[in-house]
Each structure stands twice: as C-alpha cells, then as structure tokens.
C-alpha positions as CSV (number, residue, x, y, z in Angstrom):
1,M,-46.2,-61.8,6.4
2,I,-44.1,-61.6,3.2
3,L,-46.1,-61.7,0.0
4,R,-44.8,-63.8,-2.8
5,G,-42.7,-61.8,-5.2
6,E,-42.5,-58.8,-2.9
7,K,-39.1,-57.1,-2.8
8,F,-37.5,-55.2,0.0
9,I,-34.6,-52.9,0.3
10,A,-33.0,-52.1,3.7
11,T,-31.9,-48.6,4.7
12,E,-29.5,-47.1,7.3
13,N,-28.0,-50.5,8.0
14,V,-24.9,-51.6,9.9
15,S,-23.7,-48.9,12.5
16,G,-20.3,-50.6,12.4
17,L,-17.6,-48.5,13.9
18,A,-13.9,-48.2,13.0
19,S,-10.9,-45.9,13.0
20,R,-8.7,-46.2,10.0
21,G,-5.5,-48.0,10.7
22,H,-6.1,-48.9,14.4
23,Y,-6.4,-52.6,15.5
24,D,-7.5,-54.1,18.8
25,M,-7.2,-57.8,19.2
26,P,-8.6,-60.4,19.1
27,A,-10.2,-59.6,15.8
28,D,-12.9,-62.3,16.1
29,S,-14.2,-60.8,19.4
30,L,-17.4,-58.8,18.8
31,R,-17.9,-55.6,20.9
32,F,-20.8,-53.3,21.2
33,W,-19.8,-49.6,21.8
34,P,-21.9,-48.3,23.6
35,P,-23.2,-51.6,25.0
36,S,-26.8,-50.6,25.7
37,S,-29.3,-47.7,25.9
38,Q,-28.1,-47.1,29.4
39,Y,-24.9,-45.5,28.0
40,K,-24.6,-42.5,25.7
41,Y,-20.9,-43.4,25.1
42,V,-18.7,-46.5,25.6
43,P,-17.7,-46.5,29.2
44,D,-14.4,-48.4,28.8
45,G,-13.2,-47.5,25.3
46,N,-9.6,-46.6,24.2
47,T,-8.0,-43.6,25.8
48,D,-6.9,-42.3,22.4
49,Y,-10.6,-42.3,21.1
50,T,-9.9,-45.1,18.6
51,V,-12.0,-48.0,17.5
52,S,-10.7,-51.2,16.0
53,A,-10.7,-51.5,12.2
54,Y,-11.2,-55.2,12.1
55,D,-15.0,-54.8,11.7
56,N,-15.7,-56.2,15.1
57,V,-17.2,-53.2,16.8
58,A,-20.8,-51.9,16.4
59,A,-23.2,-49.7,18.3
60,Y,-25.7,-51.7,20.3
61,W,-28.6,-50.8,17.9
62,G,-26.7,-52.0,14.9
63,S,-24.3,-54.7,13.6
64,T,-21.0,-55.0,11.9
65,H,-20.6,-54.7,8.1
66,E,-20.1,-58.4,7.6
67,Q,-23.0,-59.4,9.8
68,T,-25.4,-57.1,7.9
69,W,-24.2,-58.0,4.4
70,R,-24.5,-61.7,5.3
71,I,-28.2,-61.2,6.0
72,I,-28.9,-59.2,2.9
73,K,-27.0,-61.7,0.7
74,K,-28.8,-64.7,2.2
75,H,-32.4,-63.7,1.5
76,P,-33.4,-63.3,-2.2
77,Y,-36.4,-61.0,-1.3
78,L,-33.9,-58.4,0.1
79,A,-32.8,-56.4,-3.0
80,G,-30.0,-54.6,-1.3
81,L,-29.0,-52.1,1.5
82,F,-27.8,-48.6,2.2
83,V,-24.9,-48.6,4.6
84,W,-24.9,-46.1,7.5
85,S,-22.6,-44.7,6.5
86,G,-20.6,-44.6,3.3
87,F,-18.4,-41.8,4.7
88,D,-17.6,-40.5,8.1
89,F,-19.3,-37.1,8.7
90,L,-19.1,-34.2,11.2
91,G,-21.4,-34.9,14.1
92,E,-22.8,-38.0,15.7
93,P,-19.4,-39.0,17.2
94,V,-20.5,-42.4,18.4
95,P,-19.0,-44.1,20.6
96,Y,-17.0,-41.2,22.1
97,P,-17.7,-37.7,23.5
98,Y,-15.6,-34.6,22.8
99,P,-12.9,-34.3,21.5
100,A,-14.4,-36.7,19.0
101,S,-16.4,-34.6,16.6
102,S,-17.0,-36.8,13.6
103,S,-18.7,-40.2,13.2
104,Y,-17.0,-43.6,13.2
105,Y,-19.6,-45.3,10.9
106,G,-18.0,-44.7,7.6
107,I,-16.6,-47.2,5.1
108,I,-14.3,-44.2,4.2
109,D,-13.0,-41.7,6.7
110,L,-13.6,-38.0,6.8
111,A,-10.5,-37.3,4.7
112,G,-11.6,-39.7,2.0
113,F,-9.3,-42.5,2.9
114,P,-10.7,-46.1,2.8
115,K,-10.9,-48.1,6.0
116,D,-10.2,-51.8,5.8
117,V,-13.8,-52.8,5.5
118,Y,-13.9,-50.9,2.2
119,Y,-12.2,-53.9,0.6
120,M,-14.8,-56.3,2.0
121,Y,-17.4,-54.5,-0.1
122,Q,-15.0,-54.2,-3.0
123,S,-14.4,-58.0,-2.9
124,E,-18.2,-58.6,-2.9
125,W,-19.4,-55.9,-5.3
126,T,-16.7,-55.8,-8.1
127,E,-15.7,-58.3,-10.7
128,K,-12.0,-57.4,-10.6
129,P,-9.7,-59.6,-8.5
130,V,-9.3,-58.2,-4.9
131,L,-6.8,-59.1,-2.2
132,H,-6.5,-56.9,0.9
133,L,-4.2,-57.8,3.8
134,M,-4.4,-56.2,7.2
135,P,-3.1,-55.0,9.7
136,H,0.3,-53.2,9.3
137,W,3.4,-55.2,10.3
138,N,4.9,-53.1,13.1
139,W,4.3,-54.8,16.4
140,Q,6.1,-56.1,19.5
141,K,8.3,-59.2,19.0
142,G,6.3,-62.3,20.0
143,Q,3.0,-60.5,20.1
144,D,0.1,-62.5,18.7
145,V,-1.3,-60.5,15.7
146,D,-4.5,-61.3,14.0
147,V,-3.9,-61.2,10.2
148,K,-7.1,-60.8,8.2
149,A,-7.5,-60.9,4.4
150,Y,-10.4,-60.1,2.1
151,Y,-10.3,-61.6,-1.4
152,N,-12.4,-62.7,-4.3
153,N,-12.1,-64.5,-7.6
154,A,-10.0,-67.2,-5.9
155,D,-10.4,-70.6,-4.2
156,E,-8.0,-69.9,-1.3
157,A,-5.4,-67.7,0.3
158,E,-2.0,-68.5,1.6
159,L,0.0,-66.5,4.1
160,F,3.8,-66.3,4.3
161,L,6.0,-64.7,7.0
162,N,9.6,-64.1,5.9
163,G,9.2,-66.7,3.1
164,K,7.7,-69.4,5.4
165,S,4.2,-70.6,4.7
166,L,1.7,-70.2,7.6
167,G,-1.0,-72.2,5.8
168,K,-3.8,-71.8,3.4
169,R,-7.3,-70.6,4.2
170,K,-10.6,-71.0,2.4
171,R,-13.6,-68.7,3.0
172,A,-16.7,-70.4,4.3
173,D,-19.9,-69.7,2.4
174,T,-21.1,-67.4,5.1
175,A,-17.7,-65.6,5.6
176,F,-16.1,-62.7,3.8
177,H,-12.6,-63.0,5.1
178,V,-9.9,-65.4,6.3
179,L,-7.9,-65.1,9.5
180,W,-4.5,-66.2,10.8
181,R,-3.2,-65.6,14.3
182,V,0.6,-65.0,13.9
183,P,3.3,-64.4,16.5
184,F,5.0,-61.2,15.3
185,K,8.5,-61.3,13.8
186,P,9.8,-58.3,11.9
187,G,10.2,-58.6,8.2
188,E,7.8,-59.4,5.4
189,L,4.2,-60.6,5.5
190,K,2.8,-61.9,2.2
191,A,-0.6,-63.1,1.1
192,V,-1.2,-65.0,-2.1
193,T,-4.5,-66.1,-3.6
194,Y,-5.0,-69.1,-5.9
195,K,-7.7,-70.3,-8.3
196,S,-7.5,-73.9,-9.6
197,G,-3.9,-74.0,-8.2
198,K,-2.9,-70.9,-10.2
199,K,-1.6,-67.8,-8.5
200,I,-4.1,-64.8,-8.9
201,L,-2.8,-62.0,-6.7
202,E,-0.1,-61.2,-4.2
203,K,0.0,-58.6,-1.4
204,I,3.0,-57.7,0.7
205,I,3.3,-55.8,4.0
206,R,6.6,-55.0,5.5
207,T,7.9,-53.9,8.9
208,V,8.8,-50.2,8.3
209,G,11.3,-47.8,9.8
210,K,11.2,-44.3,11.1
211,P,9.7,-41.4,9.1
212,A,12.2,-40.1,6.6
213,K,10.3,-38.2,3.8
214,I,7.0,-37.0,2.5
215,E,5.2,-38.1,-0.7
216,L,2.5,-36.0,-2.3
217,I,-0.1,-37.6,-4.7
218,A,-2.6,-35.4,-6.5
219,D,-6.0,-36.6,-7.7
220,R,-5.4,-34.4,-10.8
221,N,-2.5,-32.6,-12.4
222,I,-4.7,-29.9,-14.2
223,V,-7.3,-27.8,-12.3
224,N,-10.0,-25.9,-14.3
225,L,-10.4,-22.5,-12.7
226,K,-13.6,-21.7,-14.6
227,E,-15.3,-24.9,-13.2
228,N,-14.1,-24.1,-9.7
229,E,-12.2,-27.4,-9.5
230,L,-10.1,-28.3,-6.5
231,A,-7.0,-30.4,-6.2
232,F,-7.2,-33.1,-3.5
233,I,-3.6,-34.1,-2.6
234,T,-2.8,-37.1,-0.4
235,I,0.1,-36.6,2.0
236,R,2.1,-39.8,2.8
237,V,4.8,-40.1,5.4
238,L,7.4,-42.7,4.3
239,D,10.4,-44.4,5.7
240,K,13.7,-44.4,3.8
241,D,12.5,-47.4,1.7
242,N,9.3,-45.6,0.6
243,N,7.0,-47.6,2.9
244,L,4.1,-45.9,4.6
245,V,4.8,-45.4,8.3
246,P,1.6,-46.7,10.0
247,D,1.9,-44.8,13.2
248,A,3.3,-41.5,11.9
249,N,1.6,-38.3,13.3
250,D,3.9,-35.6,12.1
251,L,2.9,-32.0,11.8
252,V,2.9,-31.1,8.1
253,T,3.1,-27.5,6.7
254,V,1.9,-27.0,3.2
255,E,2.8,-23.9,1.1
256,T,1.8,-22.9,-2.5
257,S,2.9,-20.4,-5.0
258,N,0.9,-17.1,-5.2
259,N,-1.7,-18.3,-7.8
260,A,-3.2,-20.9,-5.5
261,Q,-4.0,-21.4,-1.8
262,V,-4.6,-24.1,0.8
263,I,-8.3,-24.1,1.7
264,A,-8.4,-27.1,4.0
265,M,-6.5,-30.0,5.5
266,D,-7.6,-33.2,7.3
267,N,-6.3,-36.5,8.4
268,G,-9.5,-38.7,9.0
269,Y,-9.0,-39.0,12.8
270,P,-12.5,-38.4,14.4
271,A,-11.0,-36.8,17.6
272,D,-8.6,-34.5,15.6
273,L,-8.2,-31.0,17.1
274,N,-6.4,-29.5,14.2
275,I,-8.1,-26.6,12.5
276,M,-9.3,-27.7,9.0
277,R,-9.0,-24.2,7.4
278,D,-5.3,-24.0,7.9
279,N,-2.1,-24.9,6.1
280,Q,-0.7,-27.0,9.0
281,H,-2.1,-30.3,10.1
282,H,-0.9,-33.6,11.7
283,V,-1.1,-36.7,9.6
284,Y,-2.9,-39.7,11.2
285,K,-1.6,-43.2,10.7
286,G,0.8,-41.8,8.1
287,L,-1.8,-40.1,5.9
288,G,-3.1,-36.6,5.5
289,L,-5.1,-34.6,3.0
290,V,-4.6,-31.1,1.6
291,I,-7.1,-29.3,-0.7
292,I,-5.8,-26.7,-3.1
293,K,-7.8,-24.0,-4.8
294,G,-6.5,-22.1,-7.8
295,L,-6.6,-18.3,-7.9
296,N,-5.0,-17.5,-11.2
297,K,-4.0,-19.5,-14.3
298,G,-0.5,-20.8,-14.5
299,N,1.7,-23.5,-12.9
300,V,1.5,-24.1,-9.1
301,V,4.2,-25.5,-6.9
302,V,2.9,-27.2,-3.7
303,K,5.5,-27.8,-1.0
304,A,4.9,-30.1,2.1
305,S,7.4,-29.8,4.9
306,V,7.9,-31.6,8.2
307,K,10.6,-30.7,10.7
308,E,13.7,-33.0,10.3
309,L,12.2,-34.8,7.3
310,E,12.8,-34.5,3.6
311,S,10.3,-32.1,2.0
312,S,8.2,-32.9,-1.0
313,L,7.3,-30.7,-4.1
314,L,4.4,-31.2,-6.4
315,K,3.5,-29.3,-9.6
316,I,-0.1,-28.8,-10.8
317,K,-1.5,-26.6,-13.5
318,I,-4.3,-24.1,-13.2
319,K,-6.0,-23.4,-16.6
C-alpha cells in the first residue's frame, strides 16, 4: 500500500547493456542477455563480445534505459532513480565471460566516452537543445539500417539522405526517440529538428574513408604538478577529411618528453586485452584514451603514432 504523500526513490535500476559504437538490427527488437537465471552468460551472443548500442538489450533481471525511465517519469510518487550504472567498471562482465573483463552497464564506457544512450538522458535532463543521430553511416549498399535520433526542445525531427527528405517523425508521449529504417546509400545523413516550423538543430553523419591521421584532444592544456593533476587526452583516428573512422582499431604508440610519462591507456572495449599501464594501445571504434602525468615543470610534447598514418603532436604545460 502506498501512503498518500509518500515519496520513493529507485536504486540500482536498469541493467541495460551496450558496447559503444556497435549496432545490431533491428533496433526495436528487445533482447535479454542472459535470457534467464538458467544462464550465467548469453548463450548466442556476438563472437566479438559486443552488445548493440541501440538500448535494446538488457539482463533478464533488469530493463533497458528507456523502459526504466518511462516508469519513473510516469509516476509522481517516484522521485527519481540511480542508474546501474553510470560508468562501465572492471568486473561483472555481463553478458560475456573472459576475455570480457569490464561491465557493459554504463551510460559511459570504461575510457570515459559516452555511449548513445547518454544522449537520451541528456535530452531528458537538460534544458539545452539536444539532437543525437545514430548509428554511423558506413554499411553495405542496400542494407536496411535503423536510424535513431534523440532530441528535445522541438516538435519533430526530419531525416535527409543525400539531400532527399525521408520524412518527419514526432515522439510519442511515452517515447524518447524517433526511428527511420533506411536502405543504405553512401553519402550524407542529416537530421533536423523543428519547433513551430522553425529549425532548431542539425546533425550530419557522413560515410567516411580509410584511416589517414590521428587527432589528439586534451581535457586541459595546463597540468598542476602540486595538485597531482593528470591530463586525459582523447585519441581520434580520422579519414583524410577529418571524419572519425567508426571501425578503426589501429595500434597507437604514445611518447612524451622527459618531464612527463604515460601512466595508462584504454579504449572502452570491455573485452580488450591490451595492458592499461602501457604506452601502446589499440583504439576501439576510432577512439582511445591516454592519461599523462607530469614529472617536472615545463612544456610537454605528446606524440601519437600509428604505422602508415600521419602522426599527431600535442603540447601541454606542467606548472
């Protein structure tokens, strides 16, 4: 019995599973991995230890992110929820055994990169306009691809393929995304949101080419030695036109000048077998992370190299 005026908050909710940047279709087909208590792991999962990022996979004891948030949002006596989990973490590698070593529950992966469902929460929990379009646009010609968009602060979203409109979609009151099923053609996929007929946001995804170069992006340009600060640097593998290559898995070597050192690298892949405490690591789905620690004050040059690709240099200051 619920007492009038009583408030509840839910904890350790969801148990939705996803690998950043991996997509199994159809996107609107719900799967439970593992399917029941009879199985410790999913018996017929993917051979590469991936889970679809469409938010359509959950462990049998839980539910997807959208399913859970729909329940919390519906009932006024539910004050909120704690998602299990905000980040992937080492251990509990549901739904796979070794070599999987980290969880698949996170809204954000082990390297700190957001999965697609991150933008569902952003569209629900922030006031700023949001438009997130998924998946990438590198597929087989003619293949049906489920295109999903999260948005807010708008009445509807319209999808374009190579300049041709594929129609507008409005979110239902109980839905947090819109969906198109699109036969793949290489080129440009564009989503546009509108409010009262006025364009609000635009997001473009393009078919990309082969890896050509590396980009380094630091979370800070100045590192305070006294405060034991670290520099977290994102590694991006790009094509010749500066687009992220969504299937790149290149081995990246990172070197620094003598007054700093690489203390860890990661890529967010739960079944990754690279050593984290090393200066070499494969990227996953085009992204990697390197963490730099300063040893002495001065300027530091960070160099990232991949065989047969254009290297990248980044300068940070240790003070």
